[in-house]
C-alpha positions as CSV (number, residue, x, y, z in Angstrom):
1,M,117.4,99.4,79.6
2,S,115.2,96.3,80.6
3,E,111.9,96.3,80.9
4,S,111.8,96.3,84.9
5,M,114.2,99.5,85.0
6,K,111.6,101.0,82.2
7,S,109.1,100.8,84.6
8,F,111.0,102.1,87.6
9,A,111.8,105.2,84.9
10,E,108.4,105.4,84.8
11,F,107.4,105.0,88.1
12,A,110.3,107.7,89.7
13,V,110.3,110.4,87.1
14,G,107.6,112.5,88.9
15,R,108.2,111.3,92.5
16,A,110.4,113.2,95.3
17,P,113.5,113.4,94.8
18,F,114.0,111.8,91.5
19,R,112.0,114.8,89.6
20,S,114.5,117.4,90.4
21,L,117.3,115.2,88.7
22,E,118.5,116.5,85.3
23,P,117.7,114.1,82.5
24,D,121.2,113.4,82.4
25,D,121.6,112.4,85.9
26,F,118.3,110.5,86.0
27,E,119.7,108.4,83.1
28,Y,122.8,108.0,85.1
29,L,120.8,106.7,88.2
30,L,119.0,104.3,86.0
31,K,122.2,102.7,84.6
32,H,123.6,102.2,88.3
33,S,120.5,100.8,89.6
34,S,119.0,97.1,89.9
35,S,115.6,95.9,90.3
36,H,114.9,92.8,92.6
37,N,111.8,90.9,94.1
38,A,111.2,89.9,97.8
39,Q,108.4,87.5,98.8
40,P,106.9,87.7,102.4
41,G,108.9,87.4,105.4
42,T,112.2,88.2,103.7
43,V,115.0,90.1,105.4
44,L,116.4,92.8,103.2
45,L,118.4,94.1,106.2
46,E,119.6,93.3,109.5
47,I,120.8,95.4,112.0
48,G,124.8,95.7,111.5
49,D,124.7,94.5,107.8
50,D,126.6,96.7,105.3
51,V,124.3,99.0,103.2
52,D,124.7,98.6,99.2
53,G,122.6,101.3,98.2
54,L,119.5,103.3,98.5
55,Y,116.4,101.2,98.4
56,V,113.2,102.3,96.8
57,L,110.1,100.5,97.1
58,T,108.0,100.6,94.2
59,S,105.4,97.9,95.3
60,G,104.2,95.6,98.2
61,N,104.7,96.6,101.9
62,M,107.8,96.4,103.7
63,E,108.3,96.8,107.7
64,L,110.7,98.8,109.6
65,K,112.0,97.1,112.9
66,S,113.8,98.2,115.8
67,P,116.6,96.2,117.6
68,E,113.6,95.0,119.9
69,D,111.6,93.7,116.8
70,E,109.1,96.5,117.0
71,V,107.3,97.8,114.0
72,L,108.4,101.0,113.4
73,Q,106.8,102.0,110.1
74,H,105.0,100.5,107.2
75,M,106.8,101.4,104.2
76,Y,104.8,101.0,100.7
77,A,105.6,102.2,97.1
78,G,107.5,105.1,96.9
79,D,109.7,105.1,100.0
80,V,113.1,105.0,100.8
81,F,115.8,103.6,102.9
82,G,119.2,102.5,103.5
83,H,120.0,106.5,102.7
84,R,120.8,107.0,106.6
85,S,123.6,104.3,106.7
86,L,125.0,105.7,103.5
87,L,125.6,109.2,104.7
88,R,126.7,108.0,108.0
89,G,129.0,105.1,106.5
90,S,127.8,102.8,108.9
91,G,125.8,99.5,109.1
92,A,122.0,99.4,109.1
93,I,120.8,100.4,112.0
94,M,117.1,99.2,111.9
95,R,115.8,95.6,110.2
96,V,113.8,95.5,107.2
97,V,111.4,92.5,106.4
98,A,108.9,92.3,103.4
99,K,105.6,92.1,104.9
100,E,104.1,91.2,101.5
101,N,105.3,90.4,98.0
102,S,107.4,93.3,97.1
103,S,109.2,94.9,94.5
104,F,112.2,97.2,95.1
105,V,115.1,99.1,93.2
106,I,118.7,99.4,94.8
107,I,120.5,102.3,93.6
108,N,124.3,101.8,93.7
109,A,126.0,103.5,96.7
110,D,128.8,105.4,94.7
111,A,126.1,106.6,92.4
112,Y,123.6,108.0,95.3
113,R,126.6,109.8,96.7
114,K,127.8,111.1,93.6
115,L,124.3,112.2,92.8
116,M,123.9,113.8,96.7
117,A,127.0,115.8,95.9
118,S,126.0,117.2,92.3
119,N,122.1,118.0,93.0
120,P,121.8,120.2,96.1
121,V,117.8,119.7,95.7
122,F,118.1,116.1,95.3
123,A,120.7,116.1,98.6
124,S,118.4,118.4,100.4
125,F,115.5,115.8,100.6
126,F,117.7,113.2,102.1
127,S,120.0,115.3,104.5
128,R,117.2,116.9,106.5
129,T,116.1,113.4,107.5
130,L,119.5,113.0,109.4
131,R,119.6,112.8,113.3
132,P,121.7,115.5,115.1
133,S,124.9,114.1,116.6
134,G,124.3,113.1,119.9
135,S,121.3,110.9,119.4
136,Q,121.2,107.2,120.8
137,H,122.1,104.9,118.3
138,G,118.9,103.5,116.6
139,Q,116.6,105.8,118.0
140,Q,115.0,108.7,115.6
141,A,115.6,112.3,116.9
142,I,112.8,114.5,117.7
143,T,112.6,117.0,114.7
144,P,111.8,120.6,115.8
145,T,108.9,120.9,113.3
146,S,108.0,124.7,114.9
147,A,111.2,125.8,113.1
148,V,110.4,124.1,109.6
149,T,107.8,125.7,107.1
150,V,105.4,124.0,104.9
151,G,107.7,125.4,102.0
152,D,110.7,123.3,103.3
153,V,109.2,120.3,102.5
154,M,106.2,121.0,100.0
155,T,106.4,119.7,96.5
156,R,106.9,123.0,94.4
157,T,105.7,121.6,91.0
158,P,102.4,119.6,91.9
159,I,100.4,117.7,88.8
160,K,97.4,119.9,88.2
161,V,94.5,120.2,85.3
162,H,92.3,123.2,84.4
163,L,88.6,123.2,84.7
164,G,87.1,121.6,81.9
165,T,89.3,118.7,81.8
166,S,87.2,115.3,81.3
167,I,87.1,113.1,84.4
168,R,88.4,110.4,82.1
169,D,91.6,112.2,81.0
170,C,92.5,113.4,84.7
171,A,92.2,109.9,85.8
172,E,94.2,108.6,83.1
173,L,96.8,111.2,84.1
174,M,96.7,110.2,87.7
175,A,97.4,106.5,87.0
176,A,100.2,107.8,84.3
177,R,101.8,109.5,87.3
178,N,100.9,107.4,89.6
179,V,99.1,109.7,92.1
180,S,96.3,110.1,94.2
181,C,95.2,113.2,93.5
182,M,94.9,116.1,90.9
183,L,94.5,119.8,91.6
184,V,92.1,121.6,89.6
185,T,93.2,125.4,88.7
186,D,91.8,128.2,86.3
187,E,94.0,129.7,83.7
188,D,95.5,132.0,86.1
189,A,96.5,129.4,88.5
190,I,94.2,129.9,91.1
191,L,92.9,126.8,92.9
192,K,89.6,125.7,92.5
193,G,89.4,122.1,93.8
194,I,91.2,118.6,94.2
195,L,90.0,115.4,92.5
196,T,90.9,112.4,94.5
197,S,90.7,108.7,93.9
198,G,88.3,108.8,96.8
199,D,86.3,111.2,94.4
200,L,86.5,108.6,91.5
201,V,85.1,105.7,93.4
202,K,82.3,107.7,95.1
203,N,81.3,109.6,91.8
204,V,82.2,107.6,88.9
205,I,82.2,103.9,90.0
206,V,79.5,104.0,92.6
207,G,77.7,107.1,91.4
208,A,78.0,106.3,87.7
209,V,78.8,109.7,86.8
210,S,80.0,109.8,83.0
211,A,83.7,110.0,82.6
212,K,83.3,112.4,79.7
213,V,81.9,115.2,82.0
214,P,84.5,117.9,83.3
215,I,85.9,117.2,86.8
216,E,84.2,120.3,88.3
217,H,81.4,118.0,88.5
218,V,82.8,115.6,91.0
219,M,86.1,117.3,92.3
220,T,86.3,118.6,95.8
221,T,85.4,122.5,96.1
222,S,85.4,123.0,100.2
223,L,89.1,123.2,100.4
224,T,91.3,123.4,103.4
225,T,94.7,124.8,102.3
226,C,98.0,126.5,103.7
227,R,100.6,128.8,103.1
228,A,104.2,128.2,102.1
229,E,105.4,130.4,105.3
230,D,103.1,128.2,107.7
231,T,105.0,125.7,110.0
232,V,104.8,122.1,109.4
233,M,102.8,121.8,113.0
234,R,100.2,123.9,111.5
235,A,100.0,121.6,108.5
236,I,100.1,118.6,110.7
237,I,97.2,120.0,112.6
238,A,95.3,120.6,109.8
239,M,95.4,117.2,108.2
240,T,94.6,115.7,111.7
241,E,91.9,117.8,112.2
242,N,90.3,117.4,109.1
243,R,90.9,114.0,108.1
244,I,92.8,114.6,104.5
245,A,96.0,113.5,103.3
246,H,96.8,116.2,100.8
247,L,97.1,119.8,101.9
248,P,97.2,122.3,98.8
249,V,99.4,125.4,99.1
250,T,98.5,128.9,98.0
251,N,99.7,132.3,98.0
252,K,97.8,135.1,99.5
253,Q,96.5,135.5,95.9
254,G,94.9,132.2,96.0
255,K,97.2,130.7,93.2
256,L,98.6,127.3,93.7
257,V,102.0,127.2,95.0
258,G,102.9,123.4,95.7
259,I,101.0,120.6,97.6
260,V,102.2,119.2,101.1
261,T,101.2,115.4,101.9
262,Q,101.0,113.2,104.8
263,T,104.3,111.4,102.8
264,D,106.0,114.2,102.5
265,L,105.9,114.6,106.3
266,V,106.5,110.8,107.2
267,R,109.7,110.9,105.2
268,R,110.9,114.0,107.4
269,N,110.9,111.5,110.4
270,S,110.0,107.6,110.9
271,N,108.4,108.4,114.4
272,S,106.3,111.5,113.2
273,L,103.0,112.2,114.4
274,I,101.4,112.1,110.9
275,F,102.5,108.5,110.7
276,L,101.2,107.7,113.7
277,I,97.8,109.1,113.4
278,N,97.7,107.6,109.9
279,N,98.4,104.2,111.0
280,I,95.7,104.1,113.6
281,S,93.4,103.4,111.0
282,K,95.3,100.5,109.4
283,Q,95.5,98.5,112.7
284,T,93.5,95.1,112.8
285,N,93.6,94.2,116.3
286,F,93.7,95.4,119.7
287,D,97.3,94.5,120.3
288,G,98.1,96.9,117.7
289,L,96.2,99.6,118.7
290,A,97.9,99.0,122.2
291,S,101.1,99.6,120.7
292,I,99.9,102.8,119.2
293,V,98.7,103.9,122.8
294,A,102.3,102.9,124.3
295,R,103.9,105.2,122.0
296,K,101.5,108.6,123.1
297,P,104.8,109.6,125.4
298,L,106.8,109.7,122.3
299,M,104.1,111.9,120.4
300,L,104.0,114.2,123.4
301,A,107.8,114.4,123.5
302,E,108.0,115.1,120.2
303,L,105.4,118.1,120.3
304,V,106.7,119.5,123.4
305,G,110.2,119.2,121.6
306,S,109.0,121.1,118.8
307,G,108.2,123.9,120.4
308,A,104.5,123.9,119.9
309,E,102.1,125.9,122.0
310,G,100.1,124.5,124.5
311,H,96.7,124.7,122.6
312,Q,98.5,122.9,119.6
313,I,99.5,120.0,121.5
314,L,96.0,119.8,123.3
315,R,94.4,119.7,119.8
316,L,96.9,117.3,118.4
317,M,96.8,114.8,121.5
318,T,92.7,114.9,121.6
319,S,92.6,114.2,117.6
320,I,94.8,111.1,118.7
321,S,92.6,109.9,121.2
322,D,89.9,110.3,119.1
323,A,91.3,108.4,116.5
324,I,92.0,105.5,118.8
325,T,88.7,105.4,120.4
326,K,86.8,105.4,116.7
327,R,89.0,102.5,115.9
328,L,88.6,100.6,118.8
329,I,84.9,101.0,118.4
330,Q,85.1,99.8,115.0
331,L,87.4,96.4,115.9
332,A,84.7,95.9,118.9
333,I,81.4,95.9,116.4
334,E,83.6,93.8,113.7
335,K,84.3,91.2,116.5
336,L,80.8,91.7,118.9
337,G,78.4,92.8,116.1
338,E,76.1,96.2,116.0
339,P,75.3,97.3,119.7
340,P,71.8,96.5,120.9
341,V,71.0,100.2,121.4
342,S,71.7,103.6,119.3
343,W,74.7,105.7,120.3
């Protein structure tokens, strides 16, 4: 096995959907995959191109573009594309362009289909992203999020550590598994906290806390959680209102049973609310924000189509408007300087 494929194996083994594969299936996947690199501006897929496999982005940033050349999604390490065309037997319906130096792996189309047929968990990750028949070509269908539960999309085997684990050991595990957070439980699996990469920067790098001390000294203990039976809509509201990207899932006894992340929700639908909300803070100019504002009718349509209640729609649309306003102010300050009077 080449060094690049060894790196991919380490990258993929703990990520959905590859972590659902049995060792033999995972080895089969590696044997039928190839690694590639792309420079900024490289077009990986043009609309109508034959798709030769499942693409897995391992580093960098790529853009998914509509037929009108509108950027629909920024894709980062761990994102996959090409599966919709493979499952439908059609050409590419979107254009994919590398925005920066990127690395990716292509899993052979036949191998991908074989794994889909033999592994129901692996297949469910992709099959739930398909549009219902009757949706327009090149457009993403509105998914009824009120009918989908957190249990349908969450990671059921999250990476976790026990109280008393040192900050160093926890950080090394996060780096080895390529994750941005670590859940902390006691010996009875009761959730006690979460350690994020932000906590490490704030407390260890900036705050100079020794990496030898236990993680309970730096972890976040004021947690927002949800239940597996909660709807995805409730998870979206919780993430949006609390400005968080990771939502631990617990049972009635407070025991950890999973985690749902923004990435889990984005992968359900490339036009999802979570993606658009998360993308607001990444805009670097007013034109970028204007493009998001122009898509607010789509956001509203998704909410209405999801069966969300009126108060839920109001809360989410208000959160979106607040995020846009906040980013507008930040961009204005960057361009014009601090305001002459206090807020």
